[in-house]
Each structure stands twice: as C-alpha cells, then as structure tokens.
N, C-alpha and C positions, 0 to 999 in steps of 0.2 A: 259588149259590142257585138253587133251582128256580123255574120261571116259572109259579107257581100263580096269582098275581093276574092275569097277562095271559090265561091260559086262561079263568078265570072271566069276565073282561070280554068277551072275544070270544064266549063262549057265551051270556051273558045279554043283553048290549047289542046286539051285532052279529048274533047268531043264526046264526053260522057252524057248519058241520058239523065233526065231529071231525077229518076228513081235512083240511079247509081250515085249521083251527086248527093242526094239526101242520105243514102246509106253510108256514104263515105264520111260526110261531115257530121252525122248524128243529128240532123234536123229534119223537119217534116218536108214532104214533097210539095205541099202548098207554099211553104216558105221559099223554096227554090224557084217555083213558078212566079211567085210575087216579085222576087228580086230581079229575075230576068225581064219581067214585064216592065217594072219600074225603070230599069236601066235603058230599055229601048225607048220608053217615053221620054226619058231625060236626054236621049241622043248621045249616050256615052259610047266612045270608041275603045276598042281593045287593041293594043295595050293602053292602059290608063296613063294619063300624063304623070310625069315623075313628081311633080309638086302636089299631087292630090293624095293626101293621106286618108286614113280610114274615117276620121271625123268629118272631113269635107265630103267624102264619098257618101257617107250616111246622110249628111244634110242635103245632098243633091237628090237622093232617092226618097228621103222622108222629110220634106220641108215642114217647118213648124208653121202652124196657122196662128199667126200672132193676133189676128182679129178675134179669134175665138177665146173667150174667157170663161173659166170654170169657177162659178161662185161656190165657196166653201162655207157651210153653215157654221155659225159661231159655236164654239165649245166653251164649257165653263173652266174656271181655274181649278185644275185637278188637285192642286195642293190644298186649296180651301175645302174641296169635297172630301179629301182624305182626313183633314182635321175634324170636319163636321161629323164624320162617321165614328169618331172616337167618343162622341157624346152618347149618353145613355138613351136608348130608344130610337137612335137614328137608323134609317134604312136608305138604300139607294133609290127606292121608288119615291119616297117623300122628298128627297133632295132633288130628284129629276123633275118632280112637279113644281118645286120652287124655282128651278132653273127655267122651265117653260113659262112660268109666270113672268119672268124678266125677259126671256128670249122666245117669243112665240114660234119663231121659225127655226128653233134649235133642232138638234138631232133627236131621233126617237129613242125609246127606252132601251131597246136591245143594243143599239150602237153605243148608247151612253154607258151601259154596263161593260161592253167590250173594251171601250177606250179606257175606262177606269182600271180594268184588269191589266191592260197594257201599261198604264202609268204605274201601277203597283209593282210590276216586274222591274221597272227602272229603279225602284227604291231598295230592292233586295240586294244584300251583299253578305257574304259569308267569310268570316275571318277564321283561318285555320289556327287552332289552339295547339300549342306544343307545351307539354308539361314536363318539367324536370323531374328527375328521380327523387322520390320521397317528398315532393313539394306539396301536393294537395290530395285531399280526400273529399269526396262529394257524398252528401247524405240526403235521403228523402224517404218517404213512406210509399209503399205500393198502394194502389187504389183498392183492390179486393182485400177482404179480410177472411179469416179462417175460423170456423165454428169449433168450439170446444164444449163438450157436455159436462156439466157438473154432476158428478156421480151421486151426490146425496139428494139434490133437488130435481135433477133432470133438466135443469135450465141450460140453454145454449148461450154461451158468451162468445163474443167476437174478438179475436186477437188481431192486433195490428202487426204489419210486417215492415220492419226497419231494414233499409238497404244502404250500404256504404260501398263506394268504388274508389280505388286509388287511380290517380290520373295517369301516371306513366305506364303502369303494367295492366290496367283494367282489371285488377284482382278484385273480386267481389266478396263482401261480407253481408250476411243477412241473419236476422233473428226475429222471433215473435215475442211480443210482450202485450200487456193488456190495453194500454192506452197511449196517447201521444202527450200525456201530461209530463210535467217537468221531472218528477222522480224517474219515470221510465226512460225519458229522453236522455237524462244524464247517465243512468246506469248502462244504457246501450252503448254510449260513447266509451265508457270505461272498459266494458267487455270487448268492444271493437279494437281499442288500442292494445289491449292485452293479447287479443288474437293476432294482430299484426306483429306484436313483439316490439313495437316502437310507436313513435308519434310523428305524423306529418307536420310540416311547417305551417300549413294553412288548412283550415277546416271550412269548406264551403257548404252552407246549409240553406234550406228554404226559410221562408219568413213566418213559420208557425210561431204561436205565442210563447211556446216553451223556449224558443231561441231568441226571438226578436220582439221587444216590447213595442217599438215604433219603427216601421220600415221607412227607409230613406236611401236614395241613390248615393248620397254623399256622406251623411252622418247617421247611420242606423243606430238605434238604442238597443244594446244587447242586454238580455236578461242577466241580472247580477249573479245568479247562481251559475249560469252558463259561462259568464266571463271568469268567475272564480275557478271553474274547471279548466278553462284555457290557461289561466295564470299558473295553475298547479302543474300542468303538463308542458308549459312553455310554448304553446302554439297560438295561432291567431285565428279569430273568428271572422269570416268574410261572407256575410249573407249575400245570396244572389239578388239581383234586382227584381222587384215585383213584376210579375207577368213577363219575365224574360227567361223561359226555360232553357235557352241556349247557354245561359251562364253556367248551368250544371247539366250539360248535355250528356256527360259521362254517366251520371247516375240515372238520368232519364232512360238511357239505353239499358243500364243495369236493371232498373225496375222492370222494363219490358222483358228482359231475359228471365228474371225471377218469376214474373207472371206466366210466361210461356212454359218454362222448363221445370218450375217447381210447383207453383200454385195450381196450374192446370192439372198436373199429375196427381196432386193431392185432393182434387175436388170431390172425389167419391169416398174418401176416407174420413172416419169420425175419430176424433181424439178425445181422450179422457183427462188430459192434463196439458199444461203449457210445456212441461218438460218433454212429454212425448212428441208434441208438435215440433219443438226445436231439434229433437234428435232426428226426425224425418227430414227437416230442412237442412241440417248439417250433412246428412248423407247425400242428398241430391246436389247440394252446393259444392261438395267435393268433386262430384262428377262434372259440374259445369266448369270449375276452375282447372280441371285436368283435360277438358275437351280441347283438341288441337285447333289452332288458328287455321283459317282457310287460306290466307295469303301470306302468312308469316310463319316462321319456324317456331316450334314450341307451343306452349299454352299459357294461360293466365298464371298458373302456379309457378311454372319455371320462370316466367317474366318477373313475377313478384320476387322470387328468390334471388334473381340476378340483378334486377334494376332497382326496385323500390326498397326492399328490406335493408340492404346495406346503407342506404341513404337516410333512413328514418332516424329521428332523434331518439335517444334511449328513454325508457320509461323511468319515472322518478322512483326513488327508493321506497316511498310509502304510497299505498293506494289512495286514490281520492276519496275523501269522506264527504258524503253528501251534506250540503248545507244550504239552507234557504236564507234569503236576505229580505228584510222588510224595513220600511221607514215608518217610524211612529213618533208621536209627540209625547213627551214626559208629562205626567199629570202634576197637579199642585202638591200631591202627596209624594212626589219624586219616586213614583213607581210606574212601570210599564206592564202591560197585560199580554200574556202569551197563553193561548188555549185555556182561558178562564182563570189563570193563576197570575198574581201580581209579583213582580220582582223589582227590587230597589235599584236605584242608580244614585250617584252623588247628588245631594240636594241642590247644588249650584246649577244643575242642568234642568231644573223644573221648568216646564213649558217650552223647552228646547226640542228641536227635532233631532233624533238620533237614529242610527241604523242598527238593526238586529241581525246577528248571524246565528242561526238556529241549526243545531245538529240534533241527532237523536238523544244525546246526553247532556248537551251544554246550551246555555243561553248567554251569548256574548253581546255586550252593548258597545257600539263604536260611535265615537264623536270626532269629526274632522279626521277620520282615518285612524284614530288611536283607540285602543280598547280602554274603556273606563270602568267596566264592571263585567263580572263573569259569575254565573250561578249554575249549579247542577239542575238540569231540567227534570222536573218531576210532575206527577199528576196530583190533582187536588185543587182546592180553592183557598187554602190558607196562605196569606202573603208571605213571601220570602224576603226578609229585610236584613241587610248587612249593617251592623251598628255604626261602622265608620261612614256610611252614606248619610246618616241622620244628622240634623242639627243638634248642637249640644243640649239644648232644652228638650228637644224631642227624644234625644237618646236617653236622658235621665228618666223621663217619664215612661218611655217605651220599655226600658230595661229594668225598671224598678220592680223589686219584689220584697215582700214583708220580712223574710228571714234576714236579708241584709240590714234592713232598718232596725230590727230587733237586736242584731249584733251591735249596731252603733249605740243603741239606747243602753245596752248592758255595760258598755264602756263608760258611760256617764254615771250610771248607778242603777241599782235594782228598782227603786221607785219609778224612774223614768221608763224602764223596760215594762214594769207592771202597768203603768198608765197607758203606754202605747198599745199593750195587748188589749186593754179595755176599749181603746179607740178602734182598733182593727176588728174587734169582735162585733161592733155595731156597724161597721162599714159594709155597704152592700155592693159596692163596685170597686174596681181597680183604681179608679180616679179618686174616690173618697179616701181609700187607704193611703194613696200617694200624697194627697193634700194633708192628711194628718201627720205623716212623717215629715213633710217639708215644714209644716207649722211648728213642730217641736224643735227642728233644727234651727229655725229662725229665732225662736225664743232662747235657745242655748247661745246663739250668736249675740243676741241683744243683752241678755241678763247674766250669762255665764253658766257653766255646767253645775256649779255648786248650788246656786239659787234655784235652777230648774229642778234639780234633784229634790230639794226641800219642798218646792211648790207642788211637785207631783205627789210627794208623800202626804202633804196636807190635803190635796184633792182626793186622794184615795181614802183618807181618814174620814172626810166629810161626805163621801159617796158621790163626788162629782165625776161625770163621764164625758165632759166636753172640753175642747181645747180652749174655749173662751173662759172657762172657769180657772184654768191654770194661768192664762194671761191676766185675768183680774187679780189673782193672788199675787202675781209678781208686780203688777203695777201699783197695788195698794200696800205692798211690803208685808203682807200677811205671812209670807214664808219666813220672815225674820222674827216674828213673834212666837212665843211658846204657845202650844196648843192647850186646850182645857184638859186634855187627858194627861199631859205632862205635869199639870198643877196638882193633881190628886196624888196623895201619898198614903201609903198604908200606915195605920196607927202603930206607933212604936211602944205602946204601953199595954198593960194587962187591964181588962175590964170584963165584968161578968157577962155583958151583952155582946162582947166580941169573941167569936169562936176561935178565930185563928186558922192557919192553914193546916194544922195537924188534925183539925176536926174532919177534914174531907179525905183522910187517908186511913 
C-alpha cells in the first residue's frame, strides 16, 4: 500500500519539504511530488474525511482505467511441457517450436524458458529426513578410481572405492577393491559390518546389478546372494529409487567428502598393491571421522560411539560364507552342470527347475526351498553321481563291477565262475560285461543253479565261449546227459599193447 496519507500529513501539518518527507518515509522525492500533485487534482482537503480509508484514498488518486485491457499471450500447459521433457531427445527449443505451430502469437523462446523455470520451482519440495540411531546405512561407489601398479608386469589396474555412511551419526566407512562385481560387493559389506561392530536394521543401496536384478519403485528384485547376506545378518535391503539420489543423500555427501579429502590427496601417489592403498585410505578416513563438526559438538567418531553403535544389531556368531545362487534345469540324465562338471540330483527331478547354492567347497541343490542334494565342489570333468539318486536299473548298471559278479558265480560253482571269466575276457566294454553277468543270472533264475553249473562245465569242455551256447545246452537238456569224456574208461586188464601208467614214471 502506498504511503499517501503519511505524505499528506507531513506536508499539511508538519510543513516539511518534499525532500524531508521523502527521507522520513524512505520513498523517492518523485513519489512525494506525484502524490501531492494527484491529491490537488482530485481536490482533496486536509484533514481527510473520517470515512475515507487508505484503499479509497488510493483509488481516488490512482483510478483504474477499466476501458484499457491488456491482452496476455497464450501460454502452454506447463505440466505437459514438463512431461514431454522426460522423453529421450526432448529439448525446450523443439517443444517451443511445436507450441508456436499451434499458437503463432505465443510467447518468445526466452520468455518460454523463463516461465518453464518458474514452473519447475513450484514442483520442488524437500522433505527433511530424520534417521533413528542404528537404523540405516547408505552405500555407493565413488566416481574416481585409483591406479595400482602391478609389480611384475607394470600394468596399471584401477581400484573401485566403496563408501558406506551411517544415517544418524554420519560415520563414514570406505575401502578399495578391484571391481563392482558380486564377490567384491558382498565382501565389502562383511568388512563394513565388522568395522562397525554391528549391523544396521536397513541397508540402502544403489541399483547396481550386484545388488538389484530388476529395479522397481514398489517391488525391486534383489540379487539372491545379496538377499542371502541380508538374511544371515538379519537386516533389510532397501534399494533407492532409480534416478533419485536424494533417497541416499547421506552417502552422496559421503562420496563427495571421500573424493575431496582422500582421493584428491592421494592423486599423486602410486600404489603397488591393494593393501597399500587401503592402508592409506584408513589413515585419512580416521582423520575425517575425527574432524570436528562445524555447527554441532563432537565429530563423526564420537557421534558413532554414542548414537549409532549402541543401537546396532549384534553380529552373528559365524561370518557370512559367500554363496552364489543359480537357477538351472535338470537334464534327462538327472545331472546339473557346474563349471564343466556334472553333479547328480534325485532322478525324480529330471527336467525340473532347481536352485543351486554354490560356495567355494559345496554344491547344494534346492527344490521348493528344501535341500535335495549336496556334493563336495571339485575341479575336473568326471561326473559326480550319488547312487541313491539313480533309478534302480541305472544304479545296477552304473555300479556294476566284474569282481562282484565273479564272487556271485563262485557261490554257484567253479564252472560258472570259469565260464564268466571267459565271457569277461572277450568283453570290450563295460556294457558287454554287464550284459553277460545279467544273462547268467537270468539263466540261474530260469533253470536253477545246479543245471547252470553243469551247463557251464559242458560249455567249457566243448570250447564254447558264448552265452547262447549255455542257453542252448540248457534248453536241449544236454547238461543232463553224460559227456563223451565220461564214457571213456581206462582198460582194467593186462595187454601187451597197453603200457599202463607205470610206463611214464
């Protein structure tokens, strides 16, 4: 509201000059002169009528020109413009050209950009986040990497910098490892929890593939190994929303501190090993956590000891053992393949989908959440088969060996054992030997052990070496007839042409 009443009072009652009135009221001298000129033109008398308030007074001196209309150029729907800019390749210039094609008398490009910026300001809002003690830890990777020289080859490898920040105390953890792959990502979490001496209730991470298989605001799909880590430590994985860095603003600020106070200081140093780099990072990180707060008492270390650490969940009794999870389909031979080696599962699961839990020493097979097979993980390409996983027929064939069959044949009689040895001698494959053994057992079942023993004796005497010969002897009853050899008897009388046994001694 204009200071018209004050100007008139100081002019008529106090008799001040226009300059003095302007200095007293903090307005320009031209404004004072304009007010006095307009009051004279409006024929106002001093003192003013009691029923004239400031609004009526201003309307008397500054009457509205109702006949004058100001035409406002049409503007676009800024919400539509904002949504269009989210599309790939969209620019304000292209959208402005499309707007002018519909509204030729529209606003120019500079005003278009200015109005859009003003619209965006109305969209911004910041929610202050308050984190309870021991509730959350935020993780991310720093952008810059650090070079490490291989002493043997002279090659420079780049190390990734992992950063974790606790929400309540802002306590920072950082380390270097070779990559952002799953083994390094999991190992960094294990070392971070051990450094804290406890586990936060919630782990907030970025959407890298080692953590999140499928990003989603409502139902993200967590990597099975990462979820297994969370289950072991009793914590919850909560990925940040994609392209929403404010969801993990704590670690974004922590990364910035690491880049400024650690990586920048180490930029001129050359390291010969990952351990040497981590030792340098630990030294500078200690200095950061002990640096006093500017507006609060204490530092990150003292805040961690008094706020976060007492509220952290205790570490489990055993350290987490790294395990990978895979989904595979069982083959028709009821085996699954891991690193070129096949391991058996129960034959009832052939062609079913199962989940593998792989550690450095073990291959576990899970079906519907239950373990159905476990093998010692080893190198090589020889299949590892558990006999109980095989079908009965397959088990007999797969576990058959010649020694066991010879022991069975000996129990029937020496002729059966001798004939089986002849069959095994000419067998070229495991399957041929197995079939010969099964064939003899079938004949023993059909004709009895005694007849089989006699038939084998007769086959040996006539020089037969096939299973069909023994079968023919049994079917024709030749085993029941005396042999030609048994019909020949030595002469029991003296004869000059018969020398007798004493002749040969």
